[in-house]
C-alpha positions in Angstrom: -10.8 5.1 -66.7 -9.8 7.4 -63.5 -11.7 10.7 -64.1 -10.6 14.2 -63.1 -10.7 13.5 -59.3 -8.7 10.1 -59.3 -6.1 11.9 -61.5 -6.1 14.9 -59.1 -5.7 12.5 -56.1 -3.0 10.3 -58.0 -0.9 13.7 -58.4 -1.3 14.9 -55.3 0.0 11.5 -53.9 3.1 11.6 -56.0 3.9 15.2 -55.2 3.6 14.5 -51.5 5.7 11.5 -51.6 8.1 12.4 -54.2 8.1 16.2 -53.9 10.5 18.2 -56.0 13.8 15.6 -56.6 16.1 14.2 -59.1 15.7 11.5 -61.4 18.5 9.0 -61.3 17.3 6.0 -63.1 14.6 5.1 -65.6 13.5 1.5 -66.6 11.2 0.7 -69.7 10.3 -3.1 -69.7 7.6 -2.3 -72.1 6.9 0.9 -74.3 4.1 0.1 -76.4 1.3 2.0 -74.7 -1.5 3.8 -76.6 1.2 6.1 -78.0 4.6 4.2 -78.0 7.1 5.8 -75.3 9.7 7.7 -77.2 12.8 5.9 -77.7 15.0 8.4 -76.3 12.5 9.0 -73.1 15.1 7.6 -70.9 17.8 9.9 -72.2 15.8 12.8 -71.8 14.5 12.5 -68.3 17.6 11.3 -66.6 19.4 13.1 -64.3 16.8 15.8 -64.2 15.2 17.2 -61.4 11.3 17.5 -60.9 10.3 21.2 -60.3 6.4 21.0 -60.6 3.3 19.1 -60.7 0.1 20.0 -62.4 -3.1 18.3 -63.5 -4.5 19.1 -66.9 -7.9 17.1 -67.6 -7.1 13.5 -67.0 -3.3 14.2 -67.7 -0.6 14.2 -64.9 2.2 16.8 -66.0 5.5 16.8 -63.8 7.5 19.6 -65.0 11.5 19.2 -65.0 14.3 21.6 -65.1 15.7 20.9 -68.4 12.8 22.4 -69.9 10.4 19.0 -70.5 7.5 18.0 -69.0 6.4 14.3 -68.7 2.6 13.9 -69.9 0.8 10.8 -68.1 -2.2 9.6 -68.9 -3.5 6.3 -67.2 -5.8 4.9 -69.7 -8.5 2.4 -68.7 -6.3 0.1 -66.0 -3.0 1.9 -65.5 -1.9 3.0 -61.9 1.0 4.5 -60.2 2.9 2.8 -57.5 5.2 4.5 -55.1 7.6 2.7 -53.1 10.3 3.7 -50.7 12.9 1.6 -52.1 13.2 -0.6 -55.1 11.0 -3.6 -54.8 12.8 -7.1 -54.8 10.0 -8.5 -57.2 8.3 -7.0 -59.8 4.6 -7.5 -60.9 3.7 -8.6 -64.5 2.5 -5.4 -65.8 5.3 -3.0 -64.0 6.2 -1.7 -67.4 7.9 1.6 -66.7 10.4 2.3 -63.2 11.2 5.9 -62.8 13.9 5.9 -59.3 14.5 9.0 -57.8 16.3 10.4 -54.8 13.2 10.2 -52.6 11.3 7.1 -54.0 10.5 5.1 -56.8 7.7 5.3 -59.1 6.0 2.4 -61.0 3.7 2.8 -63.9 1.9 -0.4 -63.9 -1.0 -0.8 -66.9 -2.5 -4.2 -67.7 -4.5 -3.0 -70.7 -1.9 -0.2 -71.8 -4.5 2.3 -72.8 -2.6 5.1 -70.8 0.7 6.7 -72.4 3.7 8.4 -70.8 5.7 10.7 -73.0 7.5 14.1 -72.7 7.4 17.7 -74.3 8.3 20.8 -74.3 7.1 22.6 -71.1 6.7 25.9 -72.9 5.0 24.5 -75.5 2.7 22.1 -73.7 -0.5 24.0 -74.7 0.5 22.8 -78.5 0.9 19.3 -77.9 -2.0 17.2 -79.7 -3.2 15.9 -76.4 -3.4 18.9 -74.9 -4.5 21.8 -77.5 -8.0 21.1 -77.7 -8.7 20.6 -73.9 -11.7 22.8 -72.7 -12.1 24.8 -69.6 -10.9 23.0 -66.2 -14.0 23.1 -64.0 -11.9 24.7 -61.1 -10.9 27.6 -63.4 -12.5 30.7 -62.2 -13.6 31.3 -65.6 -16.0 28.2 -65.6 -19.4 29.4 -64.5 -23.2 29.4 -65.7 -22.6 31.9 -68.4 -19.6 29.9 -69.8 -21.8 26.6 -69.9 -24.7 28.3 -71.4 -22.7 29.9 -74.1 -21.0 26.5 -74.9 -24.0 24.4 -74.7 -26.6 26.7 -76.2 -26.2 25.5 -79.9 -25.7 21.8 -79.0 -28.4 19.6 -80.5 -26.9 16.2 -78.2 -28.4 15.2 -75.0 -26.6 17.3 -71.9 -24.9 14.0 -70.8 -22.9 13.8 -73.7 -21.9 17.4 -73.6 -20.3 17.1 -70.4 -18.3 14.2 -71.6 -16.7 16.5 -74.6 -13.6 17.3 -73.2 -13.2 20.1 -75.5 -16.2 21.8 -73.6 -15.3 20.8 -70.1 -12.1 18.9 -69.5 -11.7 16.0 -67.0 -15.5 15.0 -66.4 -16.0 11.3 -67.3 -19.2 9.2 -67.0 -19.5 9.1 -63.1 -19.1 12.5 -62.3 -21.3 13.6 -65.3 -24.0 11.5 -63.9 -23.7 12.8 -60.3 -23.3 16.2 -61.1 -26.6 16.0 -63.3 -28.3 14.6 -60.5 -27.2 16.9 -58.0 -28.5 20.0 -60.5 -32.1 18.0 -61.1 -31.3 17.4 -64.9 -32.5 14.8 -66.9 -29.4 13.3 -68.7 -31.6 12.9 -71.9 -32.3 16.7 -72.2 -30.8 18.2 -75.3 -28.0 20.3 -74.1 -29.0 23.5 -76.3 -32.4 23.7 -74.3 -30.9 23.8 -70.8 -31.6 27.3 -69.5 -28.7 29.9 -68.2 -30.4 29.2 -64.6 -30.1 25.8 -64.9 -26.6 26.0 -66.2 -25.7 28.5 -63.3 -27.0 25.2 -60.9 -25.1 22.9 -63.2 -21.9 24.5 -62.9 -22.0 24.5 -59.2 -23.4 21.0 -59.0 -20.0 20.2 -61.1 -17.5 21.8 -59.2 -18.8 20.8 -56.0 -19.1 16.9 -56.8 -15.6 17.0 -58.0 -14.4 18.7 -54.7 -16.3 16.3 -52.8 -14.9 13.2 -54.8 -11.4 14.5 -54.3 -11.7 14.7 -50.9 -12.9 11.2 -50.7 -9.9 10.1 -52.9 -12.0 9.4 -55.9 -14.0 6.7 -56.5 -12.7 3.0 -56.4 -14.5 1.2 -59.5 -13.0 -2.0 -61.1 -9.2 -1.0 -61.5 -8.7 2.3 -59.6 -6.8 2.3 -56.2 -4.8 4.9 -54.9 -0.8 4.9 -55.5 -0.5 3.5 -51.6 -2.8 0.7 -52.3 -5.8 2.0 -50.6 -9.2 2.5 -52.0 -11.0 5.8 -52.7 -14.3 5.8 -50.9 -16.7 8.4 -53.1 -18.2 5.6 -54.7 -19.9 5.1 -51.0 -21.6 8.5 -51.9 -22.9 8.0 -55.1 -26.7 9.4 -55.2 -27.3 7.4 -58.8 -24.4 6.0 -60.4 -24.2 2.4 -60.9 -27.7 2.1 -58.3 -30.1 1.1 -60.7 -33.6 0.4 -59.1 -32.5 1.7 -55.8 -33.5 5.0 -53.8 -31.7 7.8 -54.6 -29.9 9.6 -51.7 -32.8 12.0 -51.1 -35.9 9.5 -52.0 -39.2 10.4 -50.7 -41.0 8.2 -53.4 -42.9 5.0 -53.6 -40.3 2.8 -55.0 -42.8 0.2 -55.9 -44.3 2.8 -58.7 -41.2 4.4 -59.6 -39.1 1.5 -60.0 -36.2 3.6 -58.3 -32.9 4.9 -59.8 -32.8 4.3 -64.1 -30.2 3.4 -66.2 -29.8 4.0 -69.9 -27.1 3.7 -72.5 -26.3 7.2 -74.5 -23.6 7.0 -76.8 -22.3 3.4 -75.6 -22.1 5.0 -72.0 -24.2 3.9 -69.0 -26.3 6.6 -67.5 -27.9 6.6 -64.2 -30.7 9.4 -63.2 -34.1 9.7 -60.7 -37.0 10.0 -62.9 -38.4 11.8 -60.1 -36.0 14.4 -59.0 -34.5 15.0 -62.4 -36.3 17.0 -64.8 
């Protein structure tokens, strides 16, 4: 599933290519996603003008001049393709085509775990998908003190707490593992036992990890590619994620003795860590 850096990269690509322009046609070939696209979706957004772009957690929010906003989530395998003109042929899973005066947006989703809908812009914070989201990692209020207060009564492992979207939004499996490595914190430690000083380090590590990933265009693993068809390259910068048995990036160990990076499963998700560097 695309995480915060991938969603930010896609949002930025759409804004750069399409910008602020009018929607002149909408074609829905298949409306059956995680949530069914509303029957009046085309009617509601046709002939409106795009006036804003933002990301909330793993959602792309596109504001329109008619008081509505598009809410777009890519699910497990969804992608957005951007074209200068209408393609002569379409791929099998090109389910939604949004034509604007500056280009075409094509929503392709093989598994259809994503969603595309609309909602009143002024009421977005009340939408059931958005109303329980925690703080954004790039919010000025996100810091060690905030993290410490949110974690101090948690009995779950810290890795699981970081995936809780009601605490911090947008962080998924890849960046939780990478941020914990950067902060030198074991993913198995109880969240409520992380000290305030460690929370300060972790908050800084989370933001820095995400910043680097956005700069690199995200991580291309399995389904994710950028809207222009190219790959992100942050996967080449991973320190621990999906590197079982290898050395971490600044390893000074005898790997024959340590066995390198370890992989465990927590709440059904893979976690990767260095047993020497992380405590």
